[in-house]
C-alpha positions as CSV (number, residue, x, y, z in Angstrom):
1,M,-72.3,-7.8,-138.1
2,P,-74.0,-5.2,-140.1
3,H,-74.9,-2.0,-138.7
4,P,-78.5,-2.0,-137.0
5,S,-79.8,0.9,-138.8
6,S,-78.5,-1.0,-142.2
7,Q,-81.1,-3.9,-141.5
8,T,-84.7,-3.4,-143.2
9,Q,-86.4,-6.3,-141.3
10,P,-89.5,-5.5,-139.3
11,L,-89.4,-5.2,-135.8
12,P,-90.3,-8.5,-133.8
13,A,-93.7,-8.4,-132.5
14,A,-92.5,-8.2,-128.7
15,L,-90.3,-5.0,-129.3
16,D,-93.4,-3.5,-131.4
17,L,-95.8,-4.3,-128.4
18,A,-93.2,-2.8,-125.9
19,L,-93.1,0.6,-128.1
20,F,-97.0,0.5,-128.4
21,E,-97.1,-0.2,-124.6
22,L,-94.5,2.8,-123.9
23,L,-96.7,5.3,-125.9
24,V,-99.9,4.1,-124.1
25,H,-98.5,4.5,-120.6
26,I,-96.8,8.0,-121.4
27,E,-100.6,9.2,-122.8
28,T,-101.8,8.0,-119.3
29,Y,-99.2,8.6,-117.2
30,S,-99.8,10.1,-113.7
31,D,-97.7,10.8,-110.8
32,P,-97.0,13.9,-108.4
33,D,-95.0,15.6,-110.9
34,F,-96.9,14.9,-114.1
35,E,-100.1,14.2,-115.1
36,A,-100.6,13.2,-118.8
37,H,-104.6,14.1,-118.5
38,W,-103.8,17.7,-118.1
39,M,-101.2,17.9,-120.7
40,T,-103.7,17.2,-123.6
41,M,-100.5,15.7,-125.6
42,G,-101.2,14.9,-129.4
43,E,-100.1,11.6,-131.0
44,A,-97.2,13.3,-132.4
45,E,-96.0,15.0,-129.3
46,V,-96.2,11.6,-127.6
47,Q,-94.3,10.1,-130.2
48,Q,-91.8,12.8,-129.7
49,V,-91.4,12.2,-126.0
50,V,-90.8,8.5,-126.4
51,L,-88.1,9.4,-129.0
52,A,-86.8,11.9,-126.5
53,L,-86.8,9.2,-123.9
54,I,-85.1,6.7,-126.3
55,Q,-82.2,9.1,-127.2
56,D,-81.8,9.9,-123.4
57,L,-81.4,6.3,-122.8
58,T,-79.1,5.7,-125.5
59,V,-76.6,8.7,-124.5
60,N,-76.7,7.7,-121.2
61,L,-76.3,3.8,-121.2
62,N,-73.6,2.2,-119.1
63,G,-72.1,-0.9,-118.8
64,K,-73.9,-1.3,-115.0
65,R,-77.4,-0.7,-116.7
66,L,-76.6,-2.8,-119.7
67,A,-75.5,-5.8,-117.7
68,G,-78.6,-5.6,-115.4
69,A,-81.0,-5.7,-118.4
70,L,-79.0,-8.5,-119.6
71,L,-79.2,-10.5,-116.4
72,Q,-83.1,-9.9,-116.3
73,V,-83.3,-11.0,-119.8
74,R,-81.0,-14.5,-119.0
75,Q,-83.2,-15.0,-115.8
76,H,-86.8,-14.4,-117.1
77,G,-86.4,-15.7,-120.6
78,N,-86.0,-13.6,-123.8
79,P,-89.0,-11.4,-124.1
80,L,-88.6,-10.8,-127.9
81,H,-89.7,-14.6,-128.6
């Protein structure tokens, strides 16, 4: 299996949509600890936050979390199709 970074295929539409929805969610996020409206983040800054979150997920990924995600996909179908 080739290394994922060596693949040049475009993202599946569902994955592209999921990233878009994450960007929008961060742009409008509100809870007692964070109010996006008051942060006045630009597009580049929101994208950097998404990258930081993805990097954090990558570094902190463990078998329990991965197994839970796989179980969710198997129970609810493949969201990329």
